[in-house]
Backbone as CSV, one residue per row, in Angstrom:
resi,resn,N_x,N_y,N_z,CA_x,CA_y,CA_z,C_x,C_y,C_z
1,MET,106.144,112.101,118.000,104.863,111.793,118.203,104.367,110.873,119.644
2,THR,103.518,111.614,119.822,102.464,111.063,121.117,101.633,110.418,120.751
3,LEU,101.686,109.390,120.945,99.849,108.947,121.019,99.285,108.543,122.061
4,PRO,97.986,108.094,122.021,97.219,108.471,122.693,97.731,107.551,124.200
5,LYS,97.777,107.340,125.806,98.705,106.398,126.577,98.371,105.401,126.384
6,GLU,96.987,104.738,126.434,96.797,103.301,125.643,97.570,102.643,124.626
7,PHE,98.061,103.758,123.966,99.134,103.490,122.792,100.920,103.391,122.887
8,ALA,100.709,103.885,124.525,101.734,104.180,124.310,103.269,103.704,123.970
9,GLU,103.106,102.393,124.432,103.669,101.192,123.801,104.490,101.316,122.099
10,LEU,103.390,101.796,121.504,103.387,101.038,119.826,104.572,103.243,119.666
11,GLU,104.386,103.179,120.614,105.533,104.856,120.052,106.811,104.723,119.201
12,GLN,107.769,103.389,120.011,108.942,103.076,119.428,108.651,102.588,117.674
13,TYR,107.859,102.411,117.516,107.153,101.939,116.087,107.150,102.724,114.961
14,VAL,106.971,104.389,115.488,106.566,104.954,114.835,107.698,105.230,113.703
15,GLY,108.498,105.998,114.297,109.487,106.341,113.557,109.890,105.576,111.848
16,GLU,109.944,104.175,112.025,110.118,103.481,111.271,108.479,102.915,110.010
17,TRP,107.740,102.612,111.084,106.258,102.212,110.458,104.995,102.787,110.238
18,ASP,105.198,104.228,110.813,104.402,105.053,109.693,104.450,105.935,108.820
19,LEU,104.137,105.108,108.091,104.696,105.359,106.295,103.299,105.935,105.789
20,PRO,103.709,106.665,104.907,102.979,107.697,103.871,102.088,107.107,103.174
21,THR,102.470,105.963,102.388,101.640,105.455,101.150,101.911,104.153,101.400
22,ALA,100.951,103.818,100.637,100.512,101.950,100.265,102.342,101.352,99.812
23,ASN,102.635,102.590,98.828,103.448,102.168,97.869,104.923,101.989,98.709
24,ALA,104.798,102.806,100.198,105.943,102.568,100.916,105.924,101.558,102.191
25,ARG,104.590,101.051,102.087,104.121,100.150,103.200,105.056,98.853,102.303
26,TYR,104.493,98.867,101.507,104.799,97.913,100.147,106.359,97.794,100.112
27,GLU,107.045,98.955,99.691,108.689,98.754,99.787,108.940,98.189,101.046
28,LYS,108.411,99.038,102.024,109.534,98.597,103.475,108.685,97.212,103.482
29,ARG,107.909,96.149,103.507,108.112,95.459,103.445,108.839,94.385,102.740
30,PHE,109.005,94.374,101.585,109.851,93.696,100.910,111.256,93.575,101.083
31,ALA,111.519,95.005,101.651,112.792,94.597,101.675,112.844,94.775,103.379
32,SER,112.304,94.258,104.394,112.620,94.174,105.307,112.344,92.597,105.443
33,SER,113.275,91.775,106.123,113.212,90.070,106.538,112.253,89.906,107.756
34,LEU,111.843,88.642,107.810,110.801,88.517,108.757,110.912,88.914,110.271
35,GLU,112.204,88.592,110.436,112.571,89.451,111.674,112.418,90.320,111.991
36,ASP,112.899,91.573,110.984,112.124,92.676,111.245,110.758,93.048,110.999
37,LEU,110.144,92.385,110.801,108.111,92.367,110.700,107.427,91.857,112.255
38,GLN,108.151,90.250,112.219,108.116,90.392,113.787,107.278,91.213,114.803
39,PRO,108.356,92.150,115.394,108.128,92.649,116.598,106.976,93.675,115.929
40,PHE,106.869,94.169,115.251,105.663,94.939,114.970,104.656,94.430,114.405
41,TYR,104.613,93.110,114.101,103.355,92.030,113.612,103.292,92.147,115.299
42,ASP,103.760,91.673,116.429,103.128,91.329,117.317,102.824,92.578,118.357
43,ALA,103.045,93.699,117.550,102.807,95.202,118.926,101.289,95.180,118.615
44,MET,101.573,95.239,116.632,100.274,95.790,116.159,99.022,94.454,116.498
45,LYS,99.176,93.415,116.359,98.010,92.289,116.665,97.582,92.413,118.038
46,LYS,98.530,93.029,119.099,97.852,93.308,120.624,97.069,94.433,120.727
47,TYR,96.987,95.267,119.681,96.748,96.684,120.133,95.868,96.682,118.626
48,GLY,95.569,96.321,118.180,94.229,96.428,116.227,93.252,96.564,117.278
49,TYR,92.804,95.806,117.826,90.968,95.749,118.314,91.096,97.385,118.689
50,ALA,91.722,97.271,120.122,91.604,98.807,120.711,92.012,100.331,119.620
51,ILE,93.022,99.813,118.835,92.973,100.927,117.803,91.613,101.018,117.087
52,ARG,90.827,99.708,116.557,90.032,99.986,115.388,88.837,100.580,116.525
53,ASP,88.559,100.499,117.590,88.108,100.975,118.869,87.861,102.107,118.503
54,HIS,89.059,102.707,118.826,89.130,103.845,119.236,89.463,104.657,117.906
55,LEU,89.511,104.591,116.970,89.588,105.392,115.522,88.235,105.114,115.162
56,ASP,87.029,104.190,115.372,86.262,104.420,115.142,84.833,105.157,116.074
57,SER,85.590,105.601,117.431,84.573,106.718,118.037,85.111,108.158,117.451
58,ILE,86.125,108.731,116.620,85.832,109.654,115.672,85.795,109.798,114.560
59,PRO,84.616,110.970,114.552,84.963,111.207,112.936,85.979,111.235,112.439
60,LEU,86.405,110.971,110.884,87.594,110.869,110.399,87.945,112.170,110.084
61,SER,86.829,113.168,109.567,87.102,114.575,109.624,87.946,115.406,110.969
62,GLU,87.598,114.695,112.057,88.147,115.380,113.206,89.376,114.096,113.733
63,PHE,90.086,113.532,112.839,91.216,112.810,114.012,92.271,114.188,113.652
64,ARG,92.734,114.184,114.568,93.796,114.711,114.840,95.318,113.785,114.125
65,GLU,96.696,114.923,114.323,97.949,113.668,114.024,97.879,112.332,114.640
66,THR,97.738,112.305,115.552,97.651,111.147,116.648,96.798,109.909,116.091
67,GLU,95.726,110.505,115.635,94.666,109.200,114.946,94.981,108.737,114.368
68,LYS,95.565,109.978,113.088,96.060,109.066,111.460,97.606,108.772,111.421
69,CYS,98.627,109.163,112.940,99.274,107.941,112.929,98.590,106.474,112.913
70,LEU,97.895,106.474,113.729,97.694,105.408,114.595,97.157,104.240,113.032
71,ALA,95.689,105.331,112.323,95.338,104.166,111.100,97.081,104.325,110.266
72,ARG,97.481,105.124,110.109,98.554,104.647,109.307,99.597,103.543,109.747
73,LEU,99.587,103.258,110.999,100.031,101.962,111.847,99.460,100.427,111.368
74,MET,98.039,100.832,111.392,97.225,100.208,111.114,97.184,99.494,109.369
75,PHE,97.345,100.821,109.013,97.680,100.393,106.797,98.423,99.072,106.512
76,THR,100.120,99.629,107.946,101.005,99.454,107.227,100.601,98.067,107.841
77,PHE,99.985,97.440,109.157,99.997,96.306,109.636,99.283,95.323,108.369
78,GLY,98.155,95.939,108.029,97.399,95.461,106.910,98.300,94.784,106.108
79,ILE,99.223,95.645,105.825,100.050,95.367,104.772,100.862,94.026,104.890
80,ILE,101.437,93.779,106.027,103.073,93.180,106.728,102.463,91.228,106.885
81,ALA,100.980,92.101,107.677,100.115,90.960,108.207,100.687,89.281,107.190
82,PRO,100.233,89.565,105.846,99.982,88.239,105.438,101.455,87.839,105.085
83,ALA,102.856,88.702,104.938,103.903,88.079,104.746,104.699,86.920,106.260
84,ILE,103.490,87.479,107.492,103.556,86.892,108.371,102.487,85.610,109.145
85,GLU,101.789,85.655,108.103,100.556,84.736,108.953,99.994,83.867,107.414
86,VAL,100.711,83.945,106.410,100.321,83.534,105.302,100.984,82.977,104.322
87,PHE,102.663,84.152,104.263,103.121,83.543,103.154,104.627,82.977,104.189
88,HIS,105.053,83.137,105.151,106.051,83.686,105.790,107.474,84.153,105.113
89,SER,106.910,84.400,104.574,108.024,85.328,103.810,107.850,86.690,103.453
90,PRO,108.703,87.800,103.364,108.195,89.538,103.018,107.618,89.441,101.522
91,ILE,108.210,88.293,101.042,107.523,88.818,99.500,106.699,87.420,98.982
92,ILE,105.514,88.045,97.834,104.959,86.581,97.671,105.283,85.460,96.706
93,PRO,106.007,83.885,97.984,106.324,82.979,97.205,106.040,82.941,95.621
94,ASP,106.223,82.270,94.587,106.568,81.640,94.112,105.547,82.403,92.760
95,SER,105.413,84.221,92.776,104.765,84.835,92.254,105.729,85.745,90.949
96,GLY,107.027,85.326,90.944,107.390,86.106,89.803,108.048,87.639,90.015
97,ALA,107.059,88.179,90.964,107.127,89.795,91.401,107.502,89.573,92.561
98,THR,108.607,91.148,92.411,108.881,91.550,94.436,108.946,91.992,94.549
99,ASN,107.973,93.115,93.430,107.233,94.729,93.797,106.334,94.869,92.694
100,PHE,105.198,96.174,93.166,104.632,96.843,92.603,104.037,97.720,93.002
101,LYS,103.498,98.487,92.075,103.084,100.424,91.989,101.894,100.131,92.355
102,ILE,101.456,101.051,92.929,100.245,101.287,93.103,99.562,102.077,92.719
103,ILE,98.692,102.393,91.334,98.832,103.931,90.794,98.489,105.420,91.607
104,ARG,97.832,105.133,91.966,96.531,105.890,92.698,96.684,106.094,93.889
105,ASP,97.559,105.817,94.354,97.946,106.005,95.830,98.239,107.344,96.886
106,ARG,97.846,107.322,97.899,97.205,108.700,98.259,97.408,108.518,99.754
107,GLU,97.697,109.696,100.892,98.266,109.738,101.653,97.111,109.907,102.688
108,LEU,96.775,110.178,103.620,96.036,110.006,104.691,96.419,111.288,105.340
109,ASN,95.830,112.605,104.597,95.957,114.139,104.995,94.671,114.691,106.350
């Protein structure tokens, strides 16, 4: 996958973090350590606003695969950010649950 040149630094994360569904994103988060999550989190935090602006400038119906990839990376960022910022753990401490499934999960097609 070749991302737009302004996001080229993120290409190293595509293979691991461009996940098709919310369930896949949560499974990845729960199976990862904070040390696994941190580099991706840092990179996405750096580019988050620029990605948002880029995606907002294109109608959803006109997204190419590169925009879909950026959107999926942002979806993954949204799922792992609480692990870094709030819980300081990939799982939710003291919740009793280590996983869950979203019943109506959809891919960005």
